[in-house]
BAFI-3210 file (N, C-alpha, C; in Angstrom, 3 decimals, decimal comma, padded with zeros to 6 digits):
// residues 281
n [1|2|3|4|5|6|7|8|9|10|11|12|13|14|15|16|17|18|19|20|21|22|23|24|25|26|27|28|29|30|31|32|33|34|35|36|37|38|39|40|41|42|43|44|45|46|47|48|49|50|51|52|53|54|55|56|57|58|59|60|61|62|63|64|65|66|67|68|69|70|71|72|73|74|75|76|77|78|79|80|81|82|83|84|85|86|87|88|89|90|91|92|93|94|95|96|97|98|99|100|101|102|103|104|105|106|107|108|109|110|111|112|113|114|115|116|117|118|119|120|121|122|123|124|125|126|127|128|129|130|131|132|133|134|135|136|137|138|139|140|141|142|143|144|145|146|147|148|149|150|151|152|153|154|155|156|157|158|159|160|161|162|163|164|165|166|167|168|169|170|171|172|173|174|175|176|177|178|179|180|181|182|183|184|185|186|187|188|189|190|191|192|193|194|195|196|197|198|199|200|201|202|203|204|205|206|207|208|209|210|211|212|213|214|215|216|217|218|219|220|221|222|223|224|225|226|227|228|229|230|231|232|233|234|235|236|237|238|239|240|241|242|243|244|245|246|247|248|249|250|251|252|253|254|255|256|257|258|259|260|261|262|263|264|265|266|267|268|269|270|271|272|273|274|275|276|277|278|279|280|281]
n.u [021,759|019,825|020,493|019,583|018,819|016,484|014,134|013,953|016,256|019,426|018,505|018,300|017,330|018,442|017,749|016,299|015,624|012,885|012,099|009,539|009,270|008,783|010,004|011,927|012,417|015,437|016,047|017,410|018,484|020,783|023,130|023,461|023,825|026,802|030,344|031,659|029,655|029,690|031,580|032,470|031,856|030,046|027,961|027,247|026,053|023,725|022,395|021,237|018,919|015,396|013,754|011,070|009,924|010,448|009,557|007,397|008,192|006,584|005,242|006,566|008,132|010,937|014,069|017,398|020,914|022,526|024,529|026,251|028,512|030,548|033,817|035,432|034,728|035,410|036,190|036,361|037,577|036,788|036,532|035,274|035,635|034,091|032,878|035,085|035,780|033,556|033,979|036,139|038,646|041,666|041,943|042,916|046,250|046,457|044,098|042,061|041,860|039,757|038,257|035,078|033,187|032,060|029,831|028,181|026,728|023,590|020,156|018,702|016,500|016,405|016,318|018,097|020,049|020,538|023,333|023,512|024,741|024,885|025,160|025,612|024,808|025,087|024,527|025,377|025,258|026,455|028,333|028,624|031,015|031,179|033,156|034,014|035,839|038,965|041,377|044,572|047,330|046,442|046,209|045,134|043,876|042,861|041,222|038,359|037,489|037,440|035,256|032,056|029,660|027,543|026,170|023,826|024,881|024,550|026,647|026,502|027,365|028,788|029,638|030,890|031,999|033,685|035,455|035,986|036,786|039,522|041,842|041,139|038,956|037,235|035,514|033,488|032,103|031,139|028,971|026,061|023,831|024,825|025,418|023,720|022,875|022,188|019,125|019,639|022,194|023,608|024,665|027,882|027,783|025,491|025,940|026,928|028,804|030,422|031,337|029,549|027,036|024,097|023,186|021,390|020,121|017,638|016,333|013,651|012,123|013,400|015,760|019,071|021,518|022,786|024,256|026,917|028,695|030,592|032,183|034,008|037,215|039,085|038,493|036,455|037,934|040,563|040,538|040,011|042,278|044,276|043,734|044,227|046,933|047,698|046,208|044,651|041,763|038,650|035,991|032,813|033,715|033,255|033,496|033,113|032,729|032,916|031,353|029,168|028,805|026,772|026,335|025,361|027,298|028,617|026,913|025,778|024,373|025,814|023,868|022,138|020,931|017,865|015,793|012,892|013,228|013,271|015,129|015,934|017,428|019,218|020,775|021,369|019,954|020,541|018,767|016,748|016,747|015,178|015,042|014,038|014,826|015,939|016,255|018,789|018,161]
n.v [022,910|022,054|022,036|022,529|021,923|022,827|022,190|022,180|020,125|021,498|024,006|024,518|025,850|027,491|026,240|025,486|023,188|023,515|023,455|022,515|020,659|021,517|022,660|025,501|028,412|029,870|031,655|034,621|035,324|033,829|032,895|030,199|026,810|026,494|027,146|030,027|030,169|027,780|027,887|028,264|030,867|031,690|029,832|030,471|032,971|032,221|030,933|032,911|033,536|033,652|030,930|030,432|032,640|032,478|031,769|028,980|025,959|024,090|020,946|017,918|019,017|018,641|017,577|018,646|017,729|018,248|020,129|022,672|023,355|021,443|020,484|018,249|014,821|012,583|009,273|006,690|003,504|000,160|000,701|-000,202|-002,692|-005,036|-004,970|-005,151|-007,760|-009,212|-008,694|-010,161|-009,102|-007,759|-005,651|-002,412|-000,991|001,746|004,418|003,601|005,353|006,766|008,385|009,851|010,887|014,248|014,687|012,605|013,243|013,747|014,412|013,307|011,646|011,150|008,999|005,824|005,262|002,711|001,931|001,357|-001,144|-002,415|-005,012|-005,453|-003,536|-001,961|-001,217|001,180|002,411|005,345|007,480|010,820|013,391|016,841|019,384|022,450|024,582|025,529|022,978|021,981|020,049|019,464|018,636|015,630|016,292|018,815|018,439|018,166|020,745|021,795|020,797|021,219|019,857|016,901|014,229|011,923|009,512|007,674|005,527|004,471|001,699|000,113|-003,040|-004,736|-002,910|-001,725|-003,681|-005,713|-004,810|-003,407|-001,232|001,378|001,917|004,056|004,327|002,553|003,803|006,269|006,750|008,396|009,720|008,172|009,057|009,884|012,430|013,709|013,921|016,431|018,735|018,274|020,270|020,408|020,834|019,577|016,918|014,813|012,733|011,544|008,996|007,226|006,452|004,951|003,093|002,210|000,227|-000,616|-002,919|-003,086|-003,125|-005,002|-005,307|-004,925|-003,792|-003,007|-001,288|000,474|003,509|003,042|000,895|001,769|001,689|003,753|006,748|009,766|012,153|011,269|010,564|013,041|014,524|012,859|012,898|015,590|015,769|015,106|016,479|019,662|020,345|021,756|024,153|022,665|020,320|016,792|013,969|010,618|008,074|005,267|001,969|-000,129|-003,772|-005,854|-005,265|-005,918|-007,311|-008,797|-010,801|-014,236|-016,262|-013,474|-010,445|-008,146|-004,874|-004,256|-002,911|-001,318|-001,979|-000,743|001,359|002,227|004,258|005,297|007,364|007,664|010,536|012,028|011,881|010,459|008,576|007,777|005,763|004,988|002,354|002,548|001,818|003,052|005,186]
n.w [-054,169|-057,061|-060,270|-063,712|-067,207|-069,627|-072,300|-075,974|-077,830|-078,293|-077,873|-075,195|-072,001|-068,978|-065,669|-062,423|-059,763|-057,712|-054,192|-053,945|-055,877|-058,443|-061,648|-062,184|-064,146|-065,218|-067,170|-068,457|-066,079|-065,667|-068,238|-068,958|-067,677|-066,889|-067,492|-065,846|-063,975|-062,614|-060,666|-057,161|-056,404|-058,406|-058,020|-055,441|-055,759|-057,069|-055,048|-053,615|-054,857|-054,891|-055,524|-055,610|-056,764|-059,400|-062,862|-063,500|-065,086|-067,588|-066,665|-067,867|-069,816|-071,919|-070,578|-070,832|-071,107|-068,004|-067,804|-069,596|-072,349|-072,206|-072,474|-072,290|-071,956|-069,795|-068,994|-066,514|-066,384|-065,248|-062,474|-060,254|-057,949|-057,909|-060,395|-062,094|-061,540|-062,574|-065,212|-065,744|-065,416|-064,030|-061,114|-061,858|-061,569|-061,650|-062,309|-065,110|-068,020|-070,427|-073,287|-074,011|-076,717|-076,842|-078,360|-077,841|-075,642|-074,074|-073,108|-069,931|-070,286|-072,933|-075,816|-075,958|-078,639|-080,794|-082,722|-086,295|-086,982|-084,598|-082,204|-079,600|-077,562|-074,486|-070,974|-068,361|-065,252|-063,785|-061,571|-062,227|-062,271|-062,143|-063,227|-061,647|-061,372|-062,846|-062,876|-062,267|-061,733|-059,093|-055,613|-053,922|-051,568|-052,084|-054,220|-054,373|-054,068|-056,546|-057,781|-059,100|-058,826|-058,865|-060,883|-062,396|-064,735|-067,765|-069,080|-071,887|-073,931|-076,765|-077,016|-078,900|-080,708|-078,894|-077,811|-079,651|-082,059|-083,928|-082,254|-079,836|-076,927|-077,395|-079,665|-079,143|-077,214|-077,919|-079,581|-080,971|-078,534|-076,444|-073,963|-071,617|-069,341|-066,241|-064,226|-063,119|-062,044|-059,066|-056,536|-054,953|-052,163|-051,358|-051,367|-049,155|-048,923|-051,539|-051,818|-050,783|-051,943|-052,990|-055,927|-058,886|-061,664|-064,022|-066,468|-068,489|-066,161|-064,556|-062,058|-062,653|-062,081|-058,941|-056,805|-055,060|-054,530|-052,682|-053,348|-055,185|-056,672|-057,023|-055,593|-055,906|-055,267|-055,589|-058,317|-059,621|-058,849|-059,932|-062,747|-063,203|-063,227|-065,737|-067,599|-068,001|-066,215|-066,954|-066,265|-066,509|-067,673|-067,703|-065,652|-065,764|-063,533|-063,484|-063,227|-061,244|-060,718|-062,929|-065,566|-068,992|-070,481|-068,580|-067,812|-067,728|-069,965|-071,880|-072,048|-074,016|-075,066|-076,887|-079,511|-078,228|-075,585|-072,192|-070,197|-066,908|-064,403|-061,455|-058,936|-055,525|-054,174|-056,434|-058,493|-061,198|-064,263|-067,437|-070,281|-073,580|-075,785|-079,036|-082,572|-084,755|-087,519]
ca.u [020,900|019,717|020,443|019,198|018,603|015,208|013,734|014,339|017,691|020,131|017,947|017,958|017,403|018,844|016,688|016,622|014,530|012,382|011,846|008,197|009,317|008,603|011,176|011,827|013,221|016,465|016,332|017,565|019,237|022,094|023,079|023,337|024,445|028,139|031,342|031,966|028,557|029,955|032,525|031,828|031,312|028,865|026,894|026,818|025,128|022,438|021,711|020,509|017,695|014,179|013,243|009,616|009,510|010,798|008,493|007,306|008,302|005,521|005,571|006,704|009,116|012,160|015,277|018,639|022,056|022,448|025,616|026,552|029,892|031,504|034,935|035,957|033,939|036,460|035,636|037,273|037,165|037,102|036,778|034,588|036,296|033,168|032,665|036,293|035,703|032,592|034,541|037,273|039,855|042,275|041,818|044,081|047,134|046,144|042,834|042,009|041,267|039,428|037,410|033,802|032,962|031,036|028,625|027,335|025,973|022,190|019,343|018,571|015,415|016,499|016,438|019,342|019,969|021,451|023,908|022,962|025,304|025,100|024,621|025,974|024,657|025,068|024,186|026,286|024,943|027,710|028,388|029,350|031,581|031,195|034,198|033,528|036,924|040,158|042,173|045,838|048,262|045,848|046,390|043,902|043,235|042,190|040,538|036,913|037,226|037,297|034,055|030,804|028,609|027,466|024,972|023,700|025,241|024,489|027,767|026,081|028,549|028,609|030,782|031,643|032,824|034,646|036,457|036,213|037,307|040,878|041,963|040,838|037,562|036,436|034,459|032,380|031,525|030,900|027,872|025,053|022,953|025,461|025,871|022,641|023,476|021,179|018,348|020,138|023,495|023,434|025,882|028,768|027,395|024,347|026,379|027,780|029,905|030,239|031,747|028,540|025,778|023,554|022,890|020,749|019,653|016,735|015,984|012,270|011,646|014,242|016,961|020,275|022,625|022,381|025,569|027,200|029,992|031,533|033,100|034,963|038,631|039,682|037,419|036,317|039,054|041,763|040,402|040,182|043,691|045,042|043,555|044,803|048,376|047,928|045,468|043,924|040,317|038,019|034,579|031,920|034,208|032,545|034,238|032,227|033,680|032,877|030,050|029,161|028,489|025,416|026,210|024,976|028,479|029,058|025,932|026,068|025,110|025,688|022,551|022,288|019,698|017,227|014,751|011,700|013,581|013,227|016,180|015,784|018,590|019,213|021,766|020,798|020,036|020,914|017,691|016,481|016,639|014,417|015,332|013,573|015,879|015,453|017,262|019,121|017,497]
ca.v [023,236|021,119|022,855|021,716|022,617|022,332|022,681|021,376|019,875|022,575|025,304|024,362|027,023|027,122|026,150|024,870|022,450|024,141|022,505|021,936|019,662|022,117|023,206|026,948|028,907|030,865|032,455|036,044|035,490|033,300|032,496|028,739|026,105|026,175|028,205|030,646|029,906|026,550|028,148|028,485|032,230|031,692|029,069|031,219|034,014|031,594|030,546|034,062|033,722|033,029|030,096|030,510|033,786|032,230|031,134|027,524|025,297|023,099|019,548|017,167|019,645|017,853|017,987|018,417|017,449|019,221|021,103|023,115|023,722|020,404|020,338|016,885|013,804|011,630|008,105|005,823|002,119|-000,872|001,422|-000,900|-003,993|-006,114|-004,927|-005,710|-009,216|-009,788|-008,521|-011,057|-008,292|-007,403|-004,270|-001,732|-000,343|003,176|004,569|003,407|006,579|006,846|009,537|009,667|012,095|015,113|014,589|011,542|013,772|014,060|014,562|012,101|010,785|010,962|007,561|005,153|004,959|001,641|002,127|000,467|-002,498|-002,841|-006,265|-005,589|-002,277|-002,288|-000,134|001,384|003,542|005,885|008,781|011,817|014,523|018,008|020,299|023,816|025,534|024,973|022,116|021,551|019,603|019,650|017,531|014,922|017,028|019,999|018,102|018,391|022,181|022,106|020,113|021,976|018,974|015,509|013,898|010,558|009,308|006,333|005,353|003,436|001,135|-000,953|-003,863|-005,233|-001,792|-001,394|-004,706|-006,716|-004,135|-002,932|000,104|001,633|001,805|005,269|004,198|001,817|004,624|007,634|006,861|009,390|009,376|007,190|009,767|010,573|013,135|014,455|015,075|017,717|018,851|018,488|020,955|019,660|020,983|018,719|015,515|014,719|011,802|010,914|007,578|006,466|006,660|003,759|003,301|001,038|000,320|-001,692|-003,094|-003,582|-003,315|-005,958|-004,659|-005,632|-003,205|-002,583|-001,136|001,648|004,122|002,545|-000,106|002,362|001,463|005,085|007,658|010,993|013,072|010,688|010,629|014,431|014,854|012,046|013,424|016,936|015,654|014,827|017,432|020,667|020,181|023,063|024,171|021,965|018,982|015,722|012,734|009,504|007,426|003,817|001,357|-001,345|-004,959|-006,023|-004,890|-007,044|-008,061|-009,694|-011,848|-015,551|-015,684|-012,019|-009,928|-006,792|-004,154|-004,380|-001,895|-001,569|-002,073|000,481|001,403|003,237|004,238|006,374|007,393|008,260|011,976|012,695|011,802|009,238|008,676|006,730|005,801|003,985|001,907|002,597|001,569|004,222|005,177]
ca.w [-055,300|-058,181|-061,474|-064,862|-068,475|-070,136|-073,606|-077,137|-077,976|-078,967|-077,460|-073,781|-071,142|-067,612|-064,682|-061,143|-059,140|-056,490|-053,107|-054,098|-056,946|-059,768|-062,326|-062,331|-065,264|-064,900|-068,359|-068,179|-064,832|-066,040|-069,646|-069,062|-066,558|-067,364|-067,395|-064,550|-063,037|-061,877|-059,574|-055,865|-056,413|-059,258|-057,378|-054,257|-056,210|-057,370|-053,803|-053,106|-055,631|-054,368|-056,614|-055,621|-057,569|-060,795|-063,645|-063,463|-066,384|-067,740|-066,399|-069,112|-070,698|-072,039|-069,877|-071,540|-070,234|-066,913|-067,873|-070,962|-072,630|-071,805|-073,406|-072,190|-071,269|-069,436|-068,314|-065,769|-066,588|-064,252|-061,226|-059,162|-057,828|-058,255|-061,845|-062,711|-061,382|-063,514|-066,550|-065,855|-065,513|-062,754|-060,669|-062,434|-060,600|-061,740|-063,025|-066,560|-068,540|-071,841|-073,588|-074,690|-077,502|-076,264|-079,192|-077,289|-074,502|-074,343|-071,920|-069,111|-070,745|-074,378|-076,089|-076,320|-080,065|-081,163|-084,054|-087,324|-086,977|-083,212|-081,676|-078,190|-076,845|-073,061|-070,058|-067,228|-064,392|-063,268|-060,922|-063,009|-061,548|-063,026|-062,772|-061,466|-061,593|-063,476|-062,003|-062,865|-060,705|-057,771|-054,671|-053,574|-050,471|-052,621|-055,467|-054,352|-054,168|-057,970|-058,266|-058,959|-058,331|-059,299|-061,655|-062,898|-066,144|-068,348|-070,006|-072,830|-074,578|-077,743|-076,620|-080,055|-081,163|-077,840|-077,474|-080,696|-083,238|-083,692|-081,698|-078,440|-076,508|-077,612|-080,674|-078,561|-076,149|-078,381|-080,536|-080,615|-077,410|-075,551|-072,759|-070,902|-068,207|-065,479|-064,666|-062,658|-061,410|-057,627|-056,121|-054,050|-050,761|-051,060|-051,396|-047,968|-049,161|-052,853|-051,745|-050,033|-052,642|-053,635|-057,346|-059,483|-063,040|-064,423|-067,881|-068,536|-064,797|-063,819|-061,527|-063,091|-061,336|-057,595|-056,187|-054,256|-054,786|-051,668|-053,902|-056,129|-056,393|-056,911|-055,276|-056,679|-055,025|-056,210|-059,775|-060,055|-058,681|-060,890|-064,097|-063,293|-063,449|-067,156|-068,428|-067,230|-066,182|-067,087|-065,880|-067,426|-067,992|-067,010|-065,389|-065,430|-062,624|-063,493|-062,969|-060,432|-061,510|-063,425|-066,972|-069,835|-070,891|-067,512|-067,535|-068,309|-071,094|-071,972|-072,442|-074,527|-075,322|-078,187|-079,657|-077,435|-074,170|-071,395|-069,185|-065,868|-063,524|-060,463|-057,870|-054,318|-054,046|-057,679|-059,464|-061,958|-065,714|-068,136|-071,703|-074,522|-076,712|-080,418|-083,595|-085,552|-088,822]
c.u [020,919|019,470|020,213|019,079|017,376|014,913|014,238|015,855|018,344|019,620|017,530|018,137|017,821|017,649|017,190|015,391|014,151|012,128|010,458|008,120|009,104|009,936|010,938|012,842|014,181|016,835|016,366|018,322|020,659|022,009|022,881|023,953|025,815|029,081|031,540|030,863|028,862|030,965|031,765|031,194|030,026|027,688|026,359|025,825|023,749|021,662|020,915|019,196|016,529|013,532|011,731|009,075|009,809|009,637|008,565|007,370|007,239|006,032|005,614|007,646|010,385|013,281|016,484|019,719|022,171|023,575|025,888|028,053|030,915|032,581|035,502|034,958|034,911|035,828|036,738|036,750|037,575|037,362|035,958|035,156|035,380|032,838|033,883|036,254|034,741|033,082|035,722|038,590|040,373|041,973|043,070|044,928|047,009|044,802|042,999|041,230|040,973|038,453|036,124|033,557|031,852|029,750|027,700|026,415|024,551|021,436|019,111|017,502|015,360|016,757|017,880|019,188|021,001|022,010|023,442|023,465|025,491|024,428|024,798|025,934|024,334|024,820|025,240|025,827|026,242|027,488|029,233|029,779|031,684|032,154|033,650|034,575|038,146|040,989|043,405|046,811|047,690|046,105|045,055|043,143|042,431|041,255|039,057|036,553|036,994|036,058|032,834|029,719|028,650|026,165|024,975|024,141|024,968|025,589|027,425|027,282|028,142|029,844|031,561|032,541|033,970|035,792|036,797|036,727|038,697|040,851|041,508|039,334|036,660|035,288|033,282|031,628|030,923|029,765|026,859|024,143|023,506|025,932|024,758|023,195|022,420|020,277|018,879|021,561|023,230|024,732|026,586|028,312|026,227|024,694|027,400|028,999|029,691|030,662|030,770|027,156|025,319|023,158|022,286|020,355|018,751|016,600|014,622|011,754|012,449|015,514|018,179|021,540|022,093|023,649|025,686|028,567|031,017|032,567|033,984|036,392|039,322|038,544|037,483|037,524|040,328|041,704|040,612|041,648|044,543|044,951|044,237|046,320|048,703|047,268|044,801|042,436|039,688|036,560|033,684|032,426|033,505|033,471|033,220|033,080|033,612|031,537|030,178|028,791|027,031|025,231|025,926|026,138|028,886|028,093|026,319|024,748|024,959|024,311|022,719|020,931|019,181|016,152|013,478|011,974|013,459|014,265|015,863|016,956|018,548|020,410|021,159|021,039|020,284|019,850|017,697|016,360|015,738|014,664|014,654|014,737|015,285|016,609|017,528|018,485|018,440]
c.v [022,113|021,958|021,969|022,585|021,993|022,924|021,801|021,221|020,970|023,948|025,248|025,681|026,591|027,087|025,551|024,157|023,142|023,061|021,876|020,929|020,228|022,599|024,690|027,431|030,004|031,724|033,945|036,336|034,976|032,852|031,004|028,131|025,636|027,328|028,714|030,426|028,720|026,725|028,332|029,877|032,290|030,978|029,793|032,308|033,434|031,247|031,703|034,318|033,004|032,251|030,167|031,657|033,597|031,576|029,604|026,980|024,209|021,702|018,805|017,797|018,800|018,454|017,686|017,949|018,583|020,235|021,421|023,361|022,708|020,243|018,935|016,010|012,648|010,486|007,299|004,390|001,217|-000,267|000,901|-002,312|-005,125|-006,128|-005,475|-007,231|-009,831|-009,671|-009,454|-010,329|-007,938|-005,955|-003,516|-001,048|001,173|003,288|004,351|004,581|006,424|008,000|009,085|010,961|012,927|015,096|013,468|012,063|014,122|014,155|013,249|011,134|010,665|009,484|007,091|004,733|003,898|001,911|001,050|-000,965|-003,056|-004,174|-006,356|-004,243|-002,564|-001,026|000,001|002,604|004,025|007,223|009,714|012,966|015,683|019,050|021,730|024,887|024,801|024,178|021,627|021,253|019,805|018,421|016,843|015,667|018,223|019,692|018,463|019,875|022,609|021,465|020,993|021,101|017,627|015,277|012,404|010,540|007,863|006,263|004,205|002,997|000,093|-001,851|-004,425|-004,137|-001,557|-002,398|-005,667|-006,120|-003,589|-001,526|000,185|001,657|002,924|005,063|003,355|002,594|005,934|007,789|007,899|008,850|008,237|007,859|010,559|011,152|013,991|013,485|016,431|017,601|019,182|019,074|020,203|019,703|020,085|017,237|015,335|013,838|011,126|009,448|006,739|006,712|005,348|004,096|002,029|001,308|-000,872|-001,719|-003,768|-003,955|-004,285|-005,259|-005,502|-005,073|-002,678|-002,457|000,131|002,190|003,736|001,611|000,437|002,021|002,803|006,099|008,952|011,906|012,561|010,854|012,051|014,840|014,137|012,625|014,773|016,912|015,518|015,841|018,444|020,402|021,564|023,000|023,535|020,620|017,954|014,526|011,677|008,438|005,903|003,271|000,134|-002,561|-004,979|-005,579|-006,140|-007,919|-009,091|-010,807|-013,147|-016,227|-014,163|-011,605|-008,475|-006,181|-004,418|-003,298|-002,289|-001,731|-000,710|000,374|002,528|003,109|005,436|006,233|008,166|009,764|012,744|012,589|010,528|009,550|007,548|006,872|004,647|003,633|001,857|002,286|002,846|004,083|004,682]
c.w [-056,322|-059,431|-062,686|-066,093|-069,132|-071,505|-074,738|-077,236|-078,807|-078,601|-075,989|-073,035|-069,735|-066,666|-063,388|-060,618|-057,838|-055,445|-053,193|-055,242|-058,333|-060,320|-062,543|-063,357|-064,818|-066,106|-067,998|-066,901|-065,025|-067,496|-069,841|-067,812|-067,031|-067,111|-065,985|-063,523|-062,133|-060,755|-058,271|-055,804|-057,223|-058,623|-056,154|-054,633|-056,511|-056,102|-053,213|-053,827|-054,953|-055,507|-056,726|-056,451|-059,054|-061,532|-063,560|-064,892|-066,460|-067,426|-067,729|-070,109|-070,732|-071,203|-070,749|-070,588|-069,223|-066,893|-069,333|-071,111|-072,189|-072,871|-073,435|-071,433|-071,018|-068,648|-067,629|-065,873|-065,438|-062,876|-060,064|-059,103|-058,264|-059,747|-062,579|-062,665|-062,390|-064,951|-066,784|-065,971|-064,127|-062,410|-061,140|-061,362|-060,593|-062,446|-064,531|-067,144|-070,025|-072,043|-074,270|-075,460|-076,874|-077,093|-078,740|-076,191|-074,917|-073,024|-071,203|-069,578|-072,264|-074,669|-076,226|-077,779|-080,403|-082,558|-085,032|-087,232|-085,575|-082,908|-080,163|-077,463|-075,384|-072,240|-068,960|-066,433|-063,748|-062,561|-061,779|-062,107|-062,524|-062,451|-062,727|-061,699|-062,141|-062,468|-062,763|-061,747|-059,298|-056,902|-054,428|-052,478|-050,983|-053,779|-055,461|-054,410|-055,613|-058,594|-058,034|-058,362|-059,010|-060,056|-061,959|-064,357|-066,537|-069,394|-070,945|-073,666|-075,616|-077,619|-077,807|-080,615|-080,183|-077,756|-078,603|-081,994|-082,908|-083,095|-080,261|-078,181|-077,013|-078,586|-080,178|-077,509|-076,655|-079,381|-080,045|-079,506|-076,551|-074,258|-072,100|-069,603|-067,511|-064,711|-064,210|-062,137|-059,940|-057,086|-054,992|-052,592|-050,367|-051,077|-050,277|-048,211|-050,506|-052,882|-050,921|-050,626|-053,274|-055,068|-057,924|-060,920|-063,329|-065,939|-067,915|-067,147|-063,962|-063,346|-061,875|-062,448|-060,012|-056,773|-055,369|-054,624|-053,728|-052,282|-055,012|-055,701|-056,139|-056,745|-056,067|-056,496|-055,687|-057,725|-060,283|-059,960|-059,734|-062,296|-064,267|-063,444|-064,933|-068,079|-067,513|-067,348|-066,144|-066,636|-066,944|-067,874|-067,120|-066,858|-064,976|-064,756|-062,554|-063,026|-062,067|-061,286|-061,950|-064,858|-067,804|-070,238|-069,859|-067,189|-068,228|-068,668|-071,120|-072,486|-072,874|-074,850|-076,738|-078,291|-078,906|-075,955|-073,506|-070,288|-068,201|-064,910|-062,599|-059,550|-056,712|-054,263|-055,330|-058,765|-060,277|-063,446|-066,239|-069,633|-072,456|-075,443|-078,106|-081,369|-084,360|-086,929|-089,915]
res [m|k|l|l|r|h|g|p|r|g|a|e|r|p|g|m|l|h|s|d|g|t|i|r|d|l|t|g|i|v|p|d|i|g|g|a|l|l|s|d|v|g|l|s|a|l|r|g|i|d|a|g|q|l|p|v|v|d|a|g|t|r|l|g|a|c|v|a|g|t|g|k|f|i|c|i|g|l|n|y|a|d|h|a|a|e|s|g|m|a|v|p|p|e|p|v|v|f|m|k|a|t|s|a|i|c|g|p|n|d|p|i|i|m|p|r|t|s|q|k|t|d|w|e|v|e|l|a|v|i|i|g|t|k|a|k|y|v|s|e|a|d|a|l|k|h|v|a|g|f|a|v|a|n|d|v|s|e|r|a|f|q|t|e|r|a|g|q|w|t|k|g|k|s|c|d|n|f|g|q|l|g|p|w|l|v|t|r|d|e|v|a|d|p|q|n|l|s|m|w|l|t|v|n|g|e|k|v|q|n|g|s|t|k|t|m|v|y|g|v|a|h|v|v|s|y|l|s|q|f|m|t|l|h|p|g|d|v|i|s|t|g|t|p|p|g|v|g|m|g|m|k|p|p|r|y|l|k|p|g|d|v|v|e|l|a|i|e|g|l|g|q|q|r|q|d|v|v|a|d|a]
***
């Protein structure tokens, strides 16, 4: 299944993608795409619904982030060997973990808002993992059982805030609209191998990232298990698993976004995003 949330920001409604390509409304059937619905039991109940009998959502309706109630937005840094190389950094001996504020989360086609003093706003196409059931001290063998599904994420980053200011990376990752998520949550059963998905990102039509989850240093199962040793993962938590090479910071000379740019990105089987770059007011 491909689950989604549609409507104005802050008032999104649950929905699903029908096989005919239309968005169908789940209002009144489930409260939202989150919480207990994300468990295998909850998702199984949804599979019994005839999507063809659900109301059609108008084409062009805004899509929100594909999951509600996210308590933690956890990111893994330098998790692609080729991206670590372009960053001039060694492959880490353990996953590099940092947090992105949940207030950064927005819809897949919502604009990238450059902060007022930003000079180095950058892009990162990433595979997002959405937790379906509580995970604490889980083994790598059992880790995927706790995953509801997968989505496309843009881990937008302000590199000067991230690396040139005192402190840690979080403030360069957490600005408003720095976490586009969706267009939909693709349930685990529809992703045969999360370590074999092609992914790409363009800026103004130029392909700058063209990679695959094959080059992840630490795969999805390892990352979920690893994180569960340090913190309990809850339904709706999002793990953004790193980006392949081609980010602006790694270019020679570096290249960053400016107002008026258009960013598009996709992951095989998980859908596509499009964002206009705008300056904050």
